[in-house]
C-alpha positions in Angstrom: 0.0 0.0 0.0 1.0 3.6 -0.6 0.8 6.3 2.0 -0.7 9.5 0.6 -0.5 12.8 2.5 -3.5 15.1 2.0 -2.6 18.8 2.0 -5.6 20.9 2.7 -5.8 24.5 4.1 -6.2 24.5 7.9 -5.4 28.0 9.3 -6.9 27.0 12.7 -10.4 26.8 11.2 -12.4 23.9 12.5 -14.5 23.8 9.3 -11.3 23.2 7.3 -10.4 20.4 9.7 -13.8 18.8 9.1 -13.5 19.2 5.3 -10.1 17.5 5.3 -11.4 14.6 7.4 -14.3 14.2 4.9 -11.9 14.2 2.0 -9.8 11.5 3.7 -12.9 9.4 4.4 -14.1 9.7 0.8 -10.7 8.9 -0.7 -10.2 5.9 1.6 -13.4 4.4 0.4 -12.6 4.9 -3.2 -8.9 3.9 -3.2 -8.6 0.6 -1.2 -4.9 0.3 -2.1 -4.0 3.6 -0.6 -3.8 5.0 3.0 -4.5 8.7 3.4 -3.2 10.9 6.2 -3.1 14.7 6.9 -1.2 16.6 9.5 -4.1 18.6 10.9 -6.2 15.4 11.4 -3.4 13.1 12.5 -1.4 15.2 15.0 -4.2 15.4 17.6 -6.1 17.9 19.7 -3.1 20.0 20.7 -2.5 20.9 17.0 -4.9 23.8 17.3 -2.9 25.4 20.1 0.5 24.6 18.5 2.4 27.6 17.0 2.2 27.4 13.2 5.9 26.9 12.7 5.9 23.9 15.1 2.7 22.5 13.5 4.3 22.8 10.1 7.4 20.9 11.3 5.1 18.1 12.6 3.3 18.0 9.2 6.5 17.9 7.3 7.8 15.0 9.4 4.6 13.1 8.7 4.9 14.0 5.0 8.5 12.8 4.9 7.2 9.2 5.6 4.7 9.3 2.7 4.9 8.1 -0.8 3.0 11.1 -2.3 0.9 14.1 -1.6 -2.6 15.0 -2.7 -3.3 18.8 -3.0 -6.9 19.7 -2.1 -9.1 22.7 -1.4 -7.7 26.2 -2.1 -4.2 25.0 -1.3 -2.6 27.7 -3.4 -3.9 30.3 -0.9 -2.3 28.4 2.1 1.2 29.1 3.3 1.3 25.7 4.9 0.1 23.8 1.9 2.6 25.7 -0.3 5.4 24.7 2.1 4.2 21.1 2.0 4.2 21.2 -1.8 7.7 22.6 -1.9 8.9 19.9 0.6 7.3 17.2 -1.5 9.0 18.5 -4.6 12.3 18.6 -2.8 11.9 15.1 -1.5 10.9 13.8 -5.0 7.5 12.6 -3.8 4.7 12.0 -6.3 2.3 15.0 -6.4 -1.3 14.5 -7.2 -3.3 17.7 -7.9 -6.7 16.1 -8.4 -8.9 13.1 -8.0 -8.3 12.4 -11.7 -4.5 12.2 -11.2 -5.0 9.5 -8.6 -7.5 7.6 -10.7 -4.9 7.5 -13.5 -2.5 5.6 -11.3 -4.5 3.5 -8.8 -7.6 1.2 -8.8 -10.7 3.3 -8.0 -14.1 2.4 -6.8 -17.1 4.5 -8.0 
């Protein structure tokens, strides 16, 4: 199985946290050969109180253990997501910018 990091804007907004969790749930059902994780949903309850630079370090550590990254939401407007993208590029990770790009490479359930 491949481990895919989901980059989604967070900015301390609980609605963004919920949206990211919904994306992960949806993707997990559709792609049985992949495992999806995201920093904001994996790090725990203290993430909200964590200074942004520390939270980003946690996220990048998690991302460093993944096989690829899926960019979701308005990630282009998020400093954290842009940092995650740059880190993924630097590490040579596979970058998926859409559901379609995942479907091209992995078995998919409708």
